[in-house]
N, C-alpha and C positions, 0 to 999 in steps of 0.2 A: 507610517505605512507606505511611504513613497520610495524607499530604497529598493533597488532591484535585488531579487533573490540570488543567492549564490548558486553556482553550478553543482548539480548532483551527479553522482555516478552510481548506476545500478548494475550489479553483477548477478546474472541469473545462473543458478545451479539447478539443473533440470532433474536431478535424481532424488528418489525417495526409497524408503524400504518397501513400501507398498502404496498402491493408488487408492485413495479414499473414494467411496461411491458417490459423493456429492461434488467432487473436485473437477473443475474444467480448466484448471491452469495447465500450462505447458510443462507437465512433469511426467516422469516415467519410473516404474518400479525397477530396482536393480539391486543385486547383491553388492554391498560396498566393497567387498574384497575383490570383486571382478573389475572394478574401475581402475583405470590407469591414472592415478592422481597426477603424476608428473606430466603426462600427455595433456590432461585437461588444464593444468596450470599453464603449460606452454601455449595452448590455444587461446585461453582467455587473455593472457598477457599480450599475445600477438595481435589479437583484435583490439584490445585496449590501446596498444601503441599506435595502431593504424588510425583509430578514431581520434586520438590526441593529436596526431599529425595533421589531420584535415579540418579540425574545428578551431574556432577562435580561442585565444588564450584567456579564458575566464578562470578566476580563482575558484577553488573547490571548497564547498561548505559541508558536504556530506557524502558518505559512501554507504550503500545499502546492499548487503548480500541477501538476495531473496531466492525463492524457489517454488517447487521442490523443497528439499531439506538441506539448506547450506551447512547445517551442523555436521553433515557427512563429508564436507569439504576438508581437505587437509589444512590445518592452520598455516602451513608453509605457503599455501596459495594466497591466503589473506594477507600475510606479511609481504609477499612478493607484489601483490596488487598495490598495496599502500606505499611500498618503496618506489615502484615505478611512478605513481602519481606524484610523490614528493620530489622526484627528480625532474618532472616535466611541467608541473604547475605549482603555483603558490597554494598552500593549504591553509584553511581557516585555523586560527589559534585554538578554537574550540571545535575542531573537526568532529563531527558526529559519525561514528562507524557502527552501523546496526547490522545485526545478523539474526536471521530467523532460525529457530531450533525447535525440534520436537523433543518432548520429555524423555522418550526412550533412547535418544541418541546422545545424551550428555551425562557426564559424571563429573566429579570434582576435578579429576586430572585433566579432562578435556576442556572444561571451562577455564582452568588455569592457563592452558595452552592458547585458547581463543583470546583471553585477555592479554597475554604476552604478545600475541600476534598483532594486537592493535584494536580489537573490538572493545567498544565502551558502552554499547547499548544492546541488550538482548531482548528479542521478541520470541516468546515461547508459544507454540501452537497447541494450547491446551484444548480448546473447543468445547469442553464440557467438564464440570466437576461432579458428574454423576456417572457411575460405572455402566449402567445399562445403556445410557445414551452414547457413551464412548464406543460400546460394541456396535450399536446401530450405525454410528458414523464411520465405522471401519478403522478406528484409531488403534494404534499398537501399544497403548499404555492404559493404565487405570488411574483412578483419582489419587491413590497413594503415591504412585510414581510422579504424577504431575505436581503434587504438593511438594514432594522431595526435590524435584528439579527446580521449582521456584525458590525454595529455601536455599539451595546451593547457589543459584544465580544471584539472589539478593545479597549473599555473603561476599560476592566478588565484584558485582557491578552496581554502580550507583543508579543506573537507569535500566529498569526492566519493565516489560509490558507483557500481557497475555492476550490471546485471542479467545473469545467465547462465541458460540453460536446459539441463538435462541429461536423459538418457533419450531422446535424439533418435534417429530411425530410423538403424540401422546403427552407432550409437555403442557402443564397448566401454568397460569399466571402465578399461582402460589409456589409452584416448583421453581420458576425463574426468579421470583423474589428471594427465595431462600438461597439460591445459587449466587445471586448478586451479593447478598449479605456475606456469604462465605468469601467471595472474591474480594470484597472490600476489606474484610478483616486481614487479608494478606498484606495490606498497606502498600500496594504498588503505586507508582507514580502515574501509570498510564494503563488504559484498558481499551482494546479494540473489540467492539461488540456488534456482531453482524446477524441479521436475520437469515435463516436457512433458505437458500434458493435451490429450486429444482431445475437445474440446467439441462436443456435438451441434449441428449446423447450420453449423459452420465447414467450409471445404474440407478441412482436415486431419481433422476428425472424420468427414466423409463417406468420406474415403479409408480410415480405419481400419474403419469399418462395412462397407466393400466388400472388406476384406481386402488392400488395396493396401499398407498399412503395418501393422506389428505393434507394439502397445503393450507395455511391460514387464510381465512377470509380477510377482506380489507378492514373490516371492523376489528377483527382479532389482531391483525398487524398493528393497527393504531394502538390498541390496548397494550400490547407487548412493548411497543416503542416508547409510549409515554411513561410506562412503568420504568423502563430502562433509564430514560433521561432523568426522571425524578429521583430514582434510587441513587444514581451516581452523583447527582447534585447534593443529595443529603449526605453522601459520603465524602464530599469535598473534591469530587472529580468532575470538572465542568466539561460540557460538550464544546469542542472547538471545530469539529467536522461531523458530518452526518452520523458516522459510526464510531467516532473516536473521542475519548474522554481523558482528561489529564489534570493533575495538580498544576498549579502555576509554574511555568518554566520547564515542564516535563513533556511538552508536545514533541511529536516526531518532527524534527526540523526538515528532514529529507522530504517527507510527503507534504508537509505544509508549504515548503518552497515551491514544489511542483504545482500545488493547488493555487498558489499565488502567481503562477505564470513563469516559474523558473525553468531554465534549460536543464536537461539531464541526458547523460550518455547511457544508452542501454546496451550492455555487453552480454553475450551468451545466447544460447538457442532460444528463439522466440521472443527475445527482449525487444521492447519498444523504447524509443527515445525521442527527444526533441533537441536536435543539435543546432548550434549556431555556426554557420560557415560564411565568412566575409559579411557578417552582420545580418544574414538572412536565416530564418528558421527553417529547419528541415524536419519532417516527420519520418522517422526511420523504424524499420522492423527487420529483425534478423530471421533467418531460416529457422523454422521450429524443430525440424527433425535433428536430433543431436549428431548423428553420424554424418548427415549431409552438411550440417553447419561446420563440423570439424574439418571435413574434407575441403570445403570452400575456403576456410581459414588457411589451411595448409597450402592451397594453390594460389589464392588471391590476397591473403593477409587479412581478410574480413569475411563475415558471414551475413552480409546484407541481403535481405530479400527485396526490400524497397528502400529508397531514400528520396523523398519527394519534397521540393520546396513548398512551404505553405504560403498561399496568397495572404496579403495583409488582412483582408476581410475574414478569411478562414481562421487565421490566428486569433483575431479579435473575438470571433464567436466562440472559439474554443476556450478562451479565457473567461467568458461569461459562464459557460458550463462548469468550468473548474472552480471559479471564484465563489459561485453561489453555494458550493458544498461547505464552505467555511462559515462558521458563526459570525466571524468578523465581516464577512461579505466582500464586495469588490470595492477597493479604494479607487476613487475616480482619478486621482493624481497618478498613482502607480499604473493604472490601466492605460492612461494616455502615454506615460513614459515608455511602456512596453509595446504599445501598438500604434502610436501616433493617431489614434482615434479618440474622440470624446465618447464616453460610454453611451450618451444619448443618441449618438450617430448609429450605434450598432443595434440597440434594442428598439422595439416598437413602443413609442412613448404612450400611445393611447392604451395599449394593453397593459403597460406598466402601471399607469394611473389607476386602471381598473383593479389590478391585483393588489395595489397598495390600499385602495378603498375597501376591498374585500378582506383585508387583514392577512394576506399571504406574503406580502413584501413590506420592507421598510425602505424609505428613500429619503436621502438628504443630499445637499449639494456635494458632500464629501464621499458618500458611499451608497451602495445598494446591497441589501441583505435580505435573507429569507427569515420570516418569523417562525416561532415554534409551530404555529398552525400550518405553515407552508412546507415544512420539512418533509412531511410524508408525501407531498405532491411535487417534489422537486423536479422530476423529469418532465412532468406536464407543464409546470411553471416555466421552465427553461425554454421548452418548445414554443409556448405562447409568446414569451418575451422576444424570441428571435424571429418568429414568423408572423406574429399578430393574430394567429388563430389556433384553436385547440388541436 
């Protein structure tokens, strides 16, 4: 666990066919036929080239095309990104190239093109395997389309994952258990399972604020979460991060390396990154508005909104927050190698001892991790560890 994570590259595609009522990502509805794919390809390549020029020459272990709905992106853009990276940096022999897709945007021909372009891991945004819930979530597909998309993907990609959302309005524990059983029968190597959140400013968030839908209570949240973890374990899919479950060797290396403290380049409208320049970590954010981002790329070669160096202490605290998301926890040796801080210098030792004694954390000379009991309270535990007070 002491080796430094490989560099990741995140490419953000901001466009979707429609905007889901629960979504607060930087995404925008657009008719795919109205998009100038060549112009977007040119802009993404220009910003990536600029970013590669000013960052340290780290080897690349993963590329992640996220969104939005990147399956609306022309496969030629994916191929062009990977070609540029191969010319400028050393690529891992087992380079992971992930792409997010929605069931209604992929067919056999398109999946073949994505694979030929270099994608080797597909993440399908299913969100539910129940038709009524899909309608409530504003999804543009039904269960039959989702299952068909999964079957087509599995026939072409060795590594596939799906997203599902639980705690939906009207959903019972029995409903969710049945849905998980169906999901596990698909035999996927990876599952991302998230509790529905009512984000402020989204249509669903406004509905919750108006009392039109009711969010789960804390006790209900715990019941849904424990069922999720237990059901996935029974199906041979272990939890390796708060919301992610995988068969051995099927973990998303891109995200895992970021949670382990790895650097990553964030390219495209609204993308965040952690760049290394002359050995120093920078927190970066791109302009979120696609038109403004594209114009700045045209004029300046990049779409940065901010690029701020992280103080060593800030970086160390960030790695505590990220590392505790992982079931493996924070490796003390890796933490020191990445920050030049001993882990015990960064956390409040008295608070840590108290949380260990209460069964929320596990601690050894080699690592610090959250227990199953502590996972539901992760945000609070992290704040206590870093500040010494609730």
